C-alpha positions as CSV (number, residue, x, y, z in Angstrom):
1,M,0.2,-0.3,0.1
2,A,1.1,3.2,-0.8
3,E,2.1,5.8,1.7
4,R,-0.5,8.8,2.3
5,R,0.7,12.2,2.6
6,I,-0.6,14.4,5.0
7,E,-1.3,18.2,3.3
8,I,-1.9,20.7,6.3
9,R,-3.7,23.9,4.9
10,Q,-5.7,27.0,5.9
11,F,-9.7,26.3,6.7
12,R,-12.2,27.1,4.2
13,K,-15.5,27.9,4.9
14,S,-16.4,24.9,2.6
15,D,-14.6,22.3,5.1
16,L,-17.3,23.4,8.0
17,T,-19.7,20.3,7.2
18,R,-16.5,17.8,7.7
19,L,-15.0,19.8,10.8
20,L,-18.7,19.4,12.3
21,Q,-18.5,16.0,11.8
22,I,-15.2,15.3,12.9
23,E,-16.1,17.6,15.9
24,N,-18.6,15.6,17.0
25,L,-17.0,12.5,16.4
26,C,-14.3,13.6,18.9
27,F,-16.2,15.7,21.7
28,P,-19.6,14.4,21.7
29,S,-20.7,15.9,25.1
30,E,-18.9,19.4,24.5
31,A,-18.7,19.7,20.7
32,W,-18.6,23.3,19.2
33,D,-21.5,24.6,16.7
34,R,-20.7,25.9,13.6
35,Q,-20.9,29.6,15.0
36,L,-18.0,29.2,17.3
37,F,-15.8,27.7,14.2
38,L,-17.4,30.8,12.3
39,E,-16.5,33.2,15.2
40,Y,-12.5,31.3,15.1
41,F,-12.3,31.7,11.8
42,A,-12.9,35.5,11.6
43,R,-10.6,36.0,14.1
44,Y,-8.0,34.0,13.4
45,P,-8.1,32.3,10.1
46,N,-4.5,32.1,9.5
47,L,-4.0,29.6,12.3
48,F,-7.2,27.8,11.7
49,L,-6.3,24.8,9.8
50,V,-7.1,21.5,8.7
51,A,-4.9,18.3,7.8
52,K,-5.7,15.9,5.0
53,F,-4.9,12.7,4.5
54,G,-4.8,11.9,1.0
55,R,-7.9,13.5,-0.5
56,R,-10.0,13.1,2.7
57,I,-10.0,15.9,5.5
58,A,-8.9,13.9,8.7
59,G,-8.5,16.8,11.4
60,Y,-8.2,20.3,12.2
61,A,-6.1,22.8,14.9
62,I,-7.1,26.1,15.7
63,T,-4.6,28.3,17.6
64,C,-4.9,32.2,18.8
65,A,-1.6,34.0,19.1
66,G,-0.6,37.3,19.9
67,R,2.3,39.0,19.9
68,E,4.4,36.7,21.7
69,R,1.9,34.1,23.7
70,A,-0.5,31.8,21.8
71,E,-3.2,29.4,22.7
72,L,-4.2,26.1,21.0
73,A,-7.9,26.4,20.9
74,S,-8.7,23.1,20.2
75,I,-7.6,20.2,17.9
76,A,-8.7,17.1,16.5
77,V,-8.6,14.1,14.3
78,D,-11.2,11.6,13.3
79,P,-10.8,8.4,15.0
80,A,-10.3,6.7,11.8
81,F,-7.3,8.6,10.7
82,R,-5.4,8.4,14.1
83,A,-1.9,7.1,15.1
84,H,-1.1,8.1,11.2
85,G,0.5,11.5,12.1
86,V,-2.3,13.5,11.4
87,G,-2.2,15.5,14.6
88,A,1.6,15.5,14.9
89,A,1.2,17.0,11.3
90,L,-0.6,19.7,12.7
91,I,1.3,20.6,15.6
92,E,4.6,20.6,14.1
93,Y,3.1,23.0,11.4
94,T,1.7,25.3,13.5
95,A,4.7,25.2,16.1
96,A,6.8,26.1,13.2
97,E,4.7,28.7,12.0
98,L,4.3,30.4,15.4
99,Q,8.0,30.2,15.8
100,R,8.7,32.0,12.3
101,R,6.5,34.8,14.1
102,Q,8.8,35.0,17.3
103,V,6.1,33.5,19.1
104,R,7.7,32.4,22.4
105,H,5.0,30.7,24.4
106,W,2.2,28.2,23.3
107,C,-0.4,27.0,25.9
108,L,-3.7,24.6,25.9
109,M,-5.8,23.5,28.1
110,V,-6.7,19.9,28.7
111,R,-8.8,17.4,30.4
112,I,-6.5,16.2,33.2
113,T,-8.2,12.3,32.9
114,N,-7.2,13.0,29.0
115,E,-4.2,10.4,29.4
116,S,-4.0,9.7,25.8
117,A,-3.9,13.5,24.8
118,I,-1.1,14.5,28.0
119,R,1.0,12.0,26.4
120,F,0.5,13.6,22.7
121,Y,1.5,17.0,24.2
122,R,4.1,15.8,26.2
123,R,5.9,14.6,23.3
124,F,6.2,17.8,21.7
125,G,7.7,19.5,25.1
126,F,4.0,20.6,26.6
127,V,4.9,20.5,30.3
128,R,1.9,20.9,32.8
129,T,2.0,24.5,34.6
130,R,-1.3,24.8,36.5
131,T,-4.4,22.8,37.5
132,V,-7.9,24.6,36.3
133,R,-10.8,23.6,38.5
134,G,-14.3,23.5,36.5
135,Y,-12.9,24.3,33.5
136,Y,-15.0,22.2,31.4
137,E,-19.1,23.1,31.2
138,V,-19.9,19.3,31.5
139,G,-17.7,19.1,34.5
140,G,-13.9,18.6,34.8
141,D,-10.6,19.8,35.6
142,A,-8.1,20.9,33.3
143,W,-4.2,21.1,33.1
144,R,-2.6,24.1,31.6
145,M,0.0,22.7,29.8
146,S,2.7,25.3,27.9
147,W,5.7,25.1,25.7
148,K,8.4,27.7,25.3
149,L,9.2,27.4,21.7
150,L,12.8,28.3,21.1
151,R,14.2,28.5,17.9
152,G,15.5,25.3,16.6
153,S,13.3,23.3,19.2
154,L,11.0,21.8,17.1
155,P,11.2,18.1,17.6
156,T,9.7,15.8,14.8
157,K,7.2,13.5,15.7
158,G,5.3,13.1,12.3
159,G,6.2,9.2,12.3
160,G,8.5,9.7,9.0
161,K,5.1,11.1,6.9
162,E,5.3,13.6,4.4
163,I,3.6,16.9,4.8
164,Q,3.0,19.5,2.4
165,R,2.7,23.3,3.6
């Protein structure tokens, strides 16, 4: 079987239906709605990314960036495409773009019980910085994790998949 490439590109409004499907698969009780995605697109279009695995949209990532700090607002990969390097490609692409912009700190929130996500983020250098009680609407605490983005500090965790930019 031929190896499939992962293509990272900016979100287009025509992607929205597929992203809503992924969102509902990944976060059934806390899925974002159409309007929230469109609000993020309006405010942060350059770091609202989709990942295509072959010809299919497999995931997305949204990062809100300021001058020196950024926050990963959301990332999701269709369960059918996990373990193929899609999430890693999204993180690597975003980190490279943040470094290009000279952003120094990248943070995120993750449910403290989501061990697989915590392991995933740690692979890239994110570290836990504090606990945020009651962060999730449905109940549950979060860990704030952060990564100091230094020139040349970008690890490659994409599993050898070719990433097109």
